[in-house]
C-alpha positions, 0 to 999 in steps of 0.5 A: 506522518499523516500530515505530510500527505496534505503539504504542497508536493512541490518540494518532492514530486517531479513532473510526471510525463506520458508519451502516448503512442500511435494507433496501429494499422488496424486502428486498435488501441489498448485500454487501461485504468491507471492506478495512483497510489498514496500512503505509508510504508504498507504501500511504498515501493521504494520511494524512501530509497531516494529521500534523505531520511533515516534506515528507520524509514528504509527497507532497501537492504536484506532480508527485505525483498528476499522472496521476490526482489533481487536486490531489495527494492525498498518494500517493507516486506519479504516480497510484493505488497498489496498495490502490486497485486492489485496492479497484477489483478487489473492487468497492469504491470507494477506501478513504479516509485515516482522517485525512481530515476529509472522510471520517466514514463508513468503510462499506468499511473504512479506510486507516491507512497512513502513512510511519509505520504505524498499527494497529487502534484499540482503539475500532474493534470497539466502534464497529462493534458500536454502529452495526451490531449485535454479530452484524453487526459480528463478521461484518464484522470476520471477513470483512474483508481486512487489507492490509499493506505494511511493514518496508522503512523499518526495515531501511533504518534498520538496514542489514546487521543480520541479527538485526533480522529476528527483532524485525521478524517478532516485532512483525508477529506481535504486530499479527497477533495483535491483529487475530486477537483483534478478529475478523480472519481474513484478511491480505494482505501485501507481501514487502519491496522488494529493498532492495540494488537501491534506487536510492539504495543503487545510485547510492553504489556504485562499479560502480552494481550492487545490494548483494547483502548487503542483498538477502540480509536482504530474503530472509531477511525474506521466509522468516521471515515466510512460516514464521511465517504458516504456523505461525499457520495451524496455530494459528488456526482459519480464519486465511487469508493471502496473501503477495505476492512484491513483491521478485521482481516489482520485480526482474524489471521493473528488469532487463527493463522492456520485457518488462513494457510499460515503457521504464525500470527503472533510473531513476526518473521524478522526482528528480536525480542518477544514476538520479534517485536523490535524492529531490528530487521536487517541489522541497519537499525538499533539494535543490530542483532535480529532473528529470521524465521525460515520461511516467511510464507508461514508468517502473517508479519515479516517485520513488526509492522508489515505483512509478509508477501503471502499475507499481502496476497491474501489481503489484496485479494480481498480488496480486489474481489471480496464481498460487502463484508470486507470491501464496501460498498464496492470492491476494487475490482467493480471500480476498475471495470467499466471505464477505460482510457485509450493508450497507444499500441506500443504499450502492449498491455495485457488483459487482466490476469485471472491467474493466481499469482505465484508465491516463490520460495527461494533458497537463502544464501547459507540457509542452513544457519538461517533458522531463527537465529541471531546475526550481527553486522 
């Protein structure tokens, strides 16, 4: 829920420490822009693996992750998600889940996203100051990009309540303000998914069409968010942002998948029922029965709510370097350029990659029996 984003994070975020290395004998240091990620399951790298929650809010079981992560990482996709590709475009490694006990150094940022939501720990800036020194800590937080995906879950819980838009935007503004007060100046955020075209919504309608009343709420949210961000630009010196037209780009691929190198835009790869709109993927949720497509790369959606790795790559590229019709007033590449924070030579950060990330199609175990077919635990 979006409201969880604004609760005190002291209950579930531990202290993050950065350990700077020394400069090389030649005095060379690497430079990078840190990436902090917040939001919902679209951006969750597996934080919910470490939260006492239900399997409805987890994805750490097969076939999630089958195209890239072995074992499944907890990402709600067959492979990588949008923040993974953004990190790669920026020359960063995968940004780790902050709750993963195997990660205790967050040199490049941290991913707080979960099916709930996270917000910057109040102790985070002081941790950077302790380990990097006041000047470098302030510079790192100022140079960093803060990436958000949130809001859809709350609207799904409050369908047709137009007045809820103001509450959501107000709460988001408070989070942006908190980040600004901590030194953050650059924010990237997804617009909403097309709520009225979610597969479970369509499956429940007699004609299986999108619910345009819900899409209007999505549009109202997006317009209100854009207006608020424009206002903040006038109020906060040095503030920059990028909004990504997720609703538009998802809708295009639903209506005309072949134009974007996909084959199926109106059904999930994994699930059951009409459009595979019942989220039974993996057999850990009720009902236990599910169907699985042969090749996720052909699909826009992996489960009824989340894109495939192939679709995530397309969306991430648009967010990263798209024109003002899809990412405005800046794209993420523009936010990452220019400001860099020095870190130690030992980090060995690669230069930003200009190569296309590769999609890996791996054979499934017993692939010949895993055409669209039904499975039971």
